[in-house]
C-alpha positions as CSV (number, residue, x, y, z in Angstrom):
1,M,-19.5,-25.0,-3.3
2,T,-15.8,-24.5,-3.0
3,K,-13.7,-23.7,-6.0
4,T,-11.1,-26.1,-7.3
5,T,-7.5,-25.1,-7.4
6,A,-7.8,-24.6,-11.2
7,Q,-10.7,-22.3,-10.7
8,R,-8.8,-20.2,-8.2
9,K,-5.6,-19.9,-10.2
10,K,-4.8,-16.3,-11.3
11,S,-2.1,-14.8,-13.4
12,I,-0.2,-11.8,-12.2
13,Y,2.4,-9.5,-13.8
14,I,5.8,-9.6,-12.0
15,N,8.0,-6.5,-11.7
16,G,9.7,-4.6,-8.9
17,A,9.2,-6.1,-5.5
18,L,7.5,-9.2,-6.9
19,E,10.4,-9.9,-9.1
20,K,12.7,-9.9,-6.1
21,I,10.3,-12.4,-4.3
22,Y,10.1,-14.6,-7.4
23,D,13.9,-14.7,-7.7
24,E,14.3,-15.6,-4.0
25,C,11.8,-18.5,-4.4
26,S,13.3,-19.6,-7.7
27,N,16.9,-19.6,-6.4
28,A,15.9,-21.7,-3.3
29,L,16.8,-18.7,-1.1
30,R,13.3,-19.3,0.5
31,N,11.8,-22.6,1.4
32,R,8.4,-21.6,-0.2
33,T,6.9,-21.5,-3.6
34,F,6.4,-18.1,-5.1
35,S,2.6,-18.4,-4.7
36,G,3.0,-19.4,-1.1
37,R,5.4,-16.6,-0.4
38,V,3.1,-14.0,-1.9
39,M,0.2,-15.5,0.2
40,D,2.4,-15.2,3.4
41,I,3.2,-11.6,2.6
42,A,-0.5,-10.7,1.8
43,E,-1.7,-12.3,5.0
44,R,1.0,-10.4,7.1
45,Y,0.1,-7.1,5.3
46,D,-3.6,-7.7,6.0
47,A,-2.8,-8.4,9.7
48,L,-0.7,-5.2,9.9
49,M,-3.4,-3.1,8.2
50,G,-6.0,-4.6,10.6
51,L,-4.0,-3.5,13.6
52,T,-3.3,0.0,12.3
53,E,-5.6,2.8,13.4
54,I,-6.0,5.9,11.3
55,P,-7.9,9.1,11.6
56,E,-11.2,9.4,9.6
57,L,-10.8,11.7,6.6
58,T,-13.4,14.1,5.4
59,P,-14.4,13.9,1.7
60,Q,-12.2,17.0,1.1
61,Q,-9.2,15.3,2.7
62,Q,-9.8,12.2,0.8
63,M,-9.7,14.2,-2.4
64,I,-6.5,15.9,-1.4
65,L,-4.8,12.6,-0.6
66,G,-6.0,11.2,-3.9
67,E,-4.4,14.1,-5.8
68,A,-1.2,13.5,-3.9
69,V,-0.9,9.8,-4.7
70,L,-2.8,9.3,-7.9
71,G,-0.6,8.1,-10.7
72,A,2.5,8.3,-8.5
73,F,5.0,5.5,-8.2
74,M,4.6,4.3,-4.7
75,D,7.9,3.7,-3.1
76,R,9.5,4.3,0.3
77,N,10.2,7.9,-0.3
78,K,6.6,8.5,-1.4
79,I,5.4,7.2,1.9
80,R,8.1,8.8,3.9
81,Y,7.4,12.3,2.4
82,L,3.7,11.9,1.8
83,H,3.0,15.0,3.9
84,D,5.2,17.0,1.4
85,A,3.3,15.6,-1.6
86,I,0.0,16.5,0.1
87,A,1.2,20.1,0.8
88,D,2.4,20.4,-2.9
89,T,-1.2,19.9,-4.1
90,E,-1.9,23.4,-3.0
91,I,-5.6,22.5,-2.6
92,D,-7.6,24.2,0.1
93,G,-7.0,22.4,3.3
94,C,-3.9,20.6,2.1
95,L,-1.6,22.1,4.8
96,D,-3.8,20.9,7.7
97,L,-3.9,17.4,6.2
98,A,-0.1,17.5,5.6
99,K,0.4,18.4,9.3
100,M,-1.9,15.5,10.3
101,V,0.0,13.0,8.1
102,R,3.4,14.2,9.2
103,D,2.5,12.9,12.7
104,L,1.5,9.4,11.4
105,D,3.8,6.5,11.3
106,Y,4.6,4.7,8.0
107,A,2.0,1.9,8.5
108,Q,-0.7,4.6,9.2
109,R,0.3,6.5,6.1
110,L,0.0,3.3,4.0
111,K,-3.4,2.5,5.5
112,L,-4.5,6.0,4.8
113,I,-3.7,5.6,1.2
114,E,-5.4,2.2,1.1
115,S,-8.5,3.8,2.7
116,I,-9.2,5.9,-0.3
117,N,-9.4,2.8,-2.6
118,I,-7.2,4.1,-5.4
């Protein structure tokens, strides 16, 4: 049985990047509704993550990565300098992981963060 539109409606909080998207749609800068625009972006993100290959992390490396990103505001600089944040954890094995991450592109770094389900 498929859900009706009313059953699929969700509420979300809007801030940061979503606020920019909402304003673009509200000011007719985009020929899409806010909901449609968010759906477009989510589908493109899903496609990008599906095409992005990453190395498999050990449980220790997952823990180090989690420490590096947990509770942190995720912005461009956090992704750009993720290897530094990893090295700053000073956890055993962090320097090897930092070196590995330094060689990854930004999409790979983002997928790595997504892979630990935080």
